[in-house]
C-alpha positions in Angstrom: 122.7 227.4 -223.6 121.6 226.9 -227.2 120.2 224.0 -229.1 123.5 223.1 -230.7 125.3 222.8 -227.3 125.9 219.2 -226.3 124.6 218.2 -223.0 126.8 216.1 -220.9 125.9 212.4 -221.1 126.1 210.2 -218.0 128.7 207.4 -218.2 127.2 204.0 -219.2 126.8 201.6 -216.3 129.3 198.7 -216.1 126.8 196.6 -214.3 125.7 194.5 -217.4 129.4 193.8 -218.1 130.0 192.5 -214.6 126.8 190.3 -214.7 127.8 188.8 -218.1 131.4 188.2 -216.8 130.1 186.5 -213.6 127.8 184.3 -215.6 130.6 183.2 -217.9 132.9 182.5 -214.9 130.3 180.3 -213.2 129.6 178.5 -216.5 133.3 177.8 -217.1 133.8 176.7 -213.5 130.8 174.4 -213.8 132.2 172.8 -216.9 135.6 172.3 -215.3 134.1 170.7 -212.2 132.0 168.4 -214.4 135.0 167.5 -216.5 137.0 166.5 -213.4 134.3 164.3 -211.8 132.5 162.8 -214.8 134.2 159.4 -214.4 134.7 159.3 -210.6 132.1 156.6 -210.0 133.7 154.3 -212.5 137.2 155.0 -211.1 135.9 154.2 -207.6 134.5 150.9 -208.9 137.9 150.0 -210.5 139.7 151.1 -207.4 137.5 148.8 -205.2 138.1 145.9 -207.7 141.9 146.3 -207.8 142.1 146.9 -204.0 140.3 143.5 -203.5 142.8 141.9 -205.9 145.8 143.5 -204.1 144.5 142.3 -200.8 144.2 138.7 -202.2 140.4 138.6 -201.8 139.6 136.9 -205.0 136.0 136.2 -204.1 135.3 139.8 -203.3 137.0 140.9 -206.6 134.9 138.3 -208.5 131.7 139.7 -206.9 132.7 143.3 -207.9 133.4 142.1 -211.4 129.6 141.1 -211.6 130.3 138.3 -214.1 127.9 136.8 -216.6 126.9 133.1 -216.2 129.5 132.0 -218.7 132.4 133.6 -216.8 133.1 131.2 -213.9 135.2 131.8 -210.9 137.8 129.5 -212.4 138.0 131.6 -215.5 138.4 134.7 -213.3 141.2 133.1 -211.4 142.9 132.0 -214.6 142.9 135.7 -215.6 143.5 137.5 -212.3 144.8 134.9 -209.8 148.4 134.6 -208.6 149.2 132.3 -211.5 146.9 134.0 -214.0 148.1 135.9 -217.1 147.3 139.2 -215.4 148.2 138.3 -211.9 149.5 138.5 -209.3 148.2 142.0 -208.5 150.0 143.3 -205.4 149.7 147.0 -206.1 148.1 149.2 -208.7 147.8 152.8 -209.9 144.8 154.1 -211.9 146.1 156.1 -214.8 143.1 157.4 -216.6 139.4 157.0 -217.4 138.0 157.7 -220.8 134.8 157.2 -222.8 135.6 154.9 -225.7 134.2 156.0 -229.1 132.7 152.6 -229.8 130.7 152.4 -226.5 128.0 154.6 -225.2 127.5 152.8 -221.9 131.0 152.0 -220.7 134.1 153.8 -219.5 137.6 152.5 -220.2 139.7 152.6 -217.0 143.5 152.2 -217.7 145.3 150.9 -214.7 149.0 149.9 -214.1 149.2 146.7 -212.1 152.3 145.4 -210.4 153.3 142.1 -208.8 155.2 144.1 -206.1 154.1 145.9 -203.0 154.5 148.9 -202.7 153.9 150.2 -206.3 157.4 150.6 -207.9 158.5 154.0 -208.9 160.6 155.3 -211.8 163.2 153.2 -213.6 163.6 150.5 -211.0 163.8 146.8 -212.1 160.4 146.2 -210.5 158.9 148.9 -212.6 159.6 146.9 -215.7 157.2 144.2 -214.5 154.3 146.8 -214.3 151.6 146.1 -216.9 148.9 148.4 -218.2 145.5 146.9 -218.2 142.3 148.4 -219.6 139.0 147.3 -218.2 135.6 148.6 -219.1 133.2 149.7 -216.4 129.5 149.8 -217.3 128.0 153.2 -216.3 124.6 151.9 -215.3 125.4 148.6 -213.6 129.1 149.3 -212.5 130.0 145.8 -213.8 133.5 145.2 -215.1 134.6 143.5 -218.3 137.5 143.3 -220.8 137.2 145.6 -223.8 136.0 144.0 -227.0 138.7 143.0 -229.4 139.7 145.5 -232.1 140.1 144.4 -235.6 
């Protein structure tokens, strides 16, 4: 063997490649899990509120709303009660939860409410009475409120 002869080189290890790939897969999976559960607490609060309304338990729904001193039970009934402008609520379906751009501490939960039980499907006549309602859920206190007016 002379100095100019090439010596066989060992194949490079694939171990670093697999480690980097595993770290990336875990990172992406973590982001996907976080993305799917980031608003679950607020959706759970909204679900409890609308469940109380659908059950006809106005006092429990008012308690879950966690109103300020100026929002009386009568005001609440005028909005959500059987004769209110959003009532009666007999069934509901939570559509989405998003973080509004103009709020750092609230989540906007969009819910379809219906005066019929069970929740109407598709193009039925009852489905035409279904209304979308957006409520804000405060992330720290889990209190509910209407979104601020947009101008």
